[in-house]
TIVO-2410 file (N, C-alpha, C; in nm, 3 decimals):
# residues 57
REC num residu      c1      c2      c3 atome chaine
REC   1      M  -2.118  -0.723   0.798     N      A
REC   1      M  -1.998  -0.790   0.754    CA      A
REC   1      M  -1.971  -0.906   0.849     C      A
REC   2      T  -1.944  -1.020   0.791     N      A
REC   2      T  -1.917  -1.138   0.874    CA      A
REC   2      T  -1.777  -1.128   0.934     C      A
REC   3      N  -1.753  -1.211   1.032     N      A
REC   3      N  -1.622  -1.214   1.097    CA      A
REC   3      N  -1.512  -1.251   0.998     C      A
REC   4      K  -1.542  -1.346   0.909     N      A
REC   4      K  -1.445  -1.389   0.810    CA      A
REC   4      K  -1.412  -1.276   0.713     C      A
REC   5      E  -1.513  -1.200   0.671     N      A
REC   5      E  -1.491  -1.087   0.582    CA      A
REC   5      E  -1.409  -0.978   0.652     C      A
REC   6      L  -1.438  -0.955   0.778     N      A
REC   6      L  -1.364  -0.856   0.855    CA      A
REC   6      L  -1.216  -0.895   0.865     C      A
REC   7      L  -1.191  -1.022   0.888     N      A
REC   7      L  -1.052  -1.069   0.894    CA      A
REC   7      L  -0.981  -1.050   0.761     C      A
REC   8      Y  -1.054  -1.073   0.651     N      A
REC   8      Y  -0.996  -1.054   0.518    CA      A
REC   8      Y  -0.958  -0.907   0.498     C      A
REC   9      V  -1.047  -0.816   0.534     N      A
REC   9      V  -1.020  -0.673   0.516    CA      A
REC   9      V  -0.903  -0.630   0.604     C      A
REC  10      Q  -0.897  -0.679   0.727     N      A
REC  10      Q  -0.786  -0.645   0.816    CA      A
REC  10      Q  -0.654  -0.695   0.758     C      A
REC  11      D  -0.655  -0.814   0.702     N      A
REC  11      D  -0.536  -0.871   0.640    CA      A
REC  11      D  -0.493  -0.787   0.519     C      A
REC  12      A  -0.589  -0.749   0.438     N      A
REC  12      A  -0.559  -0.667   0.320    CA      A
REC  12      A  -0.502  -0.532   0.361     C      A
REC  13      L  -0.556  -0.473   0.469     N      A
REC  13      L  -0.504  -0.346   0.518    CA      A
REC  13      L  -0.358  -0.361   0.561     C      A
REC  14      G  -0.328  -0.469   0.628     N      A
REC  14      G  -0.190  -0.495   0.671    CA      A
REC  14      G  -0.095  -0.510   0.553     C      A
REC  15      H  -0.140  -0.580   0.450     N      A
REC  15      H  -0.057  -0.599   0.331    CA      A
REC  15      H  -0.032  -0.466   0.260     C      A
REC  16      E  -0.135  -0.387   0.245     N      A
REC  16      E  -0.120  -0.258   0.177    CA      A
REC  16      E  -0.031  -0.163   0.256     C      A
REC  17      K  -0.044  -0.165   0.388     N      A
REC  17      K   0.040  -0.080   0.473    CA      A
REC  17      K   0.187  -0.122   0.457     C      A
REC  18      F   0.212  -0.253   0.456     N      A
REC  18      F   0.347  -0.305   0.439    CA      A
REC  18      F   0.404  -0.268   0.302     C      A
REC  19      M   0.324  -0.285   0.196     N      A
REC  19      M   0.371  -0.254   0.061    CA      A
REC  19      M   0.400  -0.105   0.045     C      A
REC  20      K   0.317  -0.021   0.105     N      A
REC  20      K   0.342   0.124   0.100    CA      A
REC  20      K   0.472   0.157   0.170     C      A
REC  21      S   0.494   0.098   0.285     N      A
REC  21      S   0.616   0.121   0.361    CA      A
REC  21      S   0.739   0.078   0.281     C      A
REC  22      C   0.733  -0.039   0.221     N      A
REC  22      C   0.846  -0.090   0.143    CA      A
REC  22      C   0.874  -0.002   0.021     C      A
REC  23      S   0.769   0.038  -0.049     N      A
REC  23      S   0.791   0.120  -0.168    CA      A
REC  23      S   0.841   0.260  -0.132     C      A
REC  24      T   0.798   0.313  -0.019     N      A
REC  24      T   0.847   0.443   0.026    CA      A
REC  24      T   0.997   0.436   0.056     C      A
REC  25      K   1.037   0.334   0.130     N      A
REC  25      K   1.178   0.317   0.163    CA      A
REC  25      K   1.262   0.296   0.037     C      A
REC  26      T   1.212   0.214  -0.054     N      A
REC  26      T   1.286   0.183  -0.176    CA      A
REC  26      T   1.300   0.307  -0.263     C      A
REC  27      S   1.194   0.383  -0.277     N      A
REC  27      S   1.197   0.503  -0.361    CA      A
REC  27      S   1.302   0.601  -0.313     C      A
REC  28      S   1.315   0.614  -0.182     N      A
REC  28      S   1.412   0.710  -0.127    CA      A
REC  28      S   1.557   0.664  -0.146     C      A
REC  29      K   1.577   0.534  -0.166     N      A
REC  29      K   1.713   0.481  -0.179    CA      A
REC  29      K   1.760   0.472  -0.325     C      A
REC  30      L   1.669   0.486  -0.420     N      A
REC  30      L   1.707   0.471  -0.560    CA      A
REC  30      L   1.776   0.596  -0.613     C      A
REC  31      S   1.878   0.575  -0.694     N      A
REC  31      S   1.950   0.688  -0.753    CA      A
REC  31      S   1.895   0.723  -0.892     C      A
REC  32      D   1.832   0.629  -0.959     N      A
REC  32      D   1.773   0.655  -1.091    CA      A
REC  32      D   1.642   0.731  -1.072     C      A
REC  33      P   1.634   0.855  -1.122     N      A
REC  33      P   1.513   0.935  -1.098    CA      A
REC  33      P   1.387   0.877  -1.162     C      A
REC  34      T   1.402   0.814  -1.277     N      A
REC  34      T   1.285   0.755  -1.344    CA      A
REC  34      T   1.230   0.639  -1.262     C      A
REC  35      L   1.318   0.553  -1.217     N      A
REC  35      L   1.277   0.438  -1.138    CA      A
REC  35      L   1.222   0.483  -1.003     C      A
REC  36      S   1.285   0.581  -0.944     N      A
REC  36      S   1.239   0.635  -0.816    CA      A
REC  36      S   1.098   0.694  -0.830     C      A
REC  37      S   1.074   0.762  -0.941     N      A
REC  37      S   0.941   0.820  -0.967    CA      A
REC  37      S   0.836   0.710  -0.982     C      A
REC  38      Y   0.872   0.603  -1.053     N      A
REC  38      Y   0.780   0.492  -1.073    CA      A
REC  38      Y   0.745   0.426  -0.939     C      A
REC  39      V   0.844   0.404  -0.857     N      A
REC  39      V   0.819   0.343  -0.726    CA      A
REC  39      V   0.737   0.437  -0.639     C      A
REC  40      G   0.758   0.569  -0.656     N      A
REC  40      G   0.675   0.667  -0.586    CA      A
REC  40      G   0.529   0.656  -0.627     C      A
REC  41      E   0.505   0.629  -0.756     N      A
REC  41      E   0.368   0.607  -0.803    CA      A
REC  41      E   0.308   0.482  -0.740     C      A
REC  42      L   0.390   0.379  -0.723     N      A
REC  42      L   0.343   0.257  -0.656    CA      A
REC  42      L   0.304   0.287  -0.512     C      A
REC  43      T   0.379   0.374  -0.447     N      A
REC  43      T   0.347   0.414  -0.310    CA      A
REC  43      T   0.208   0.476  -0.305     C      A
REC  44      Q   0.180   0.564  -0.399     N      A
REC  44      Q   0.049   0.628  -0.405    CA      A
REC  44      Q  -0.061   0.527  -0.432     C      A
REC  45      K  -0.034   0.433  -0.522     N      A
REC  45      K  -0.132   0.330  -0.555    CA      A
REC  45      K  -0.166   0.245  -0.432     C      A
REC  46      H  -0.064   0.208  -0.356     N      A
REC  46      H  -0.088   0.128  -0.236    CA      A
REC  46      H  -0.165   0.208  -0.131     C      A
REC  47      Q  -0.142   0.339  -0.124     N      A
REC  47      Q  -0.218   0.422  -0.032    CA      A
REC  47      Q  -0.364   0.428  -0.075     C      A
REC  48      E  -0.389   0.439  -0.206     N      A
REC  48      E  -0.527   0.439  -0.256    CA      A
REC  48      E  -0.597   0.308  -0.224     C      A
REC  49      L  -0.528   0.197  -0.244     N      A
REC  49      L  -0.586   0.066  -0.213    CA      A
REC  49      L  -0.614   0.052  -0.064     C      A
REC  50      Y  -0.522   0.101   0.018     N      A
REC  50      Y  -0.542   0.099   0.163    CA      A
REC  50      Y  -0.670   0.176   0.198     C      A
REC  51      N  -0.684   0.293   0.141     N      A
REC  51      N  -0.803   0.376   0.169    CA      A
REC  51      N  -0.931   0.307   0.126     C      A
REC  52      K  -0.927   0.239   0.012     N      A
REC  52      K  -1.048   0.169  -0.035    CA      A
REC  52      K  -1.086   0.056   0.060     C      A
REC  53      F  -0.988  -0.020   0.104     N      A
REC  53      F  -1.016  -0.127   0.200    CA      A
REC  53      F  -1.065  -0.069   0.333     C      A
REC  54      F  -1.003   0.040   0.377     N      A
REC  54      F  -1.040   0.101   0.503    CA      A
REC  54      F  -1.184   0.151   0.499     C      A
REC  55      N  -1.226   0.201   0.384     N      A
REC  55      N  -1.363   0.252   0.369    CA      A
REC  55      N  -1.467   0.141   0.373     C      A
REC  56      L  -1.425   0.018   0.361     N      A
REC  56      L  -1.518  -0.094   0.372    CA      A
REC  56      L  -1.564  -0.116   0.517     C      A
REC  57      L  -1.483  -0.065   0.609     N      A
REC  57      L  -1.514  -0.087   0.752    CA      A
REC  57      L  -1.616   0.010   0.800     C      A
***
């Protein structure tokens, strides 16, 4: 993996970690159970994407 590719993967990992954190916080603050469940699914999706990027290393 080139240095440029490594930087891209590191950047993507940072973005996914941030998005997971934001969706986790948002899900816990929502009072609508349907919306909270949907945001919880987004949390899981961002964790899956993080894992996929991490496995590239």
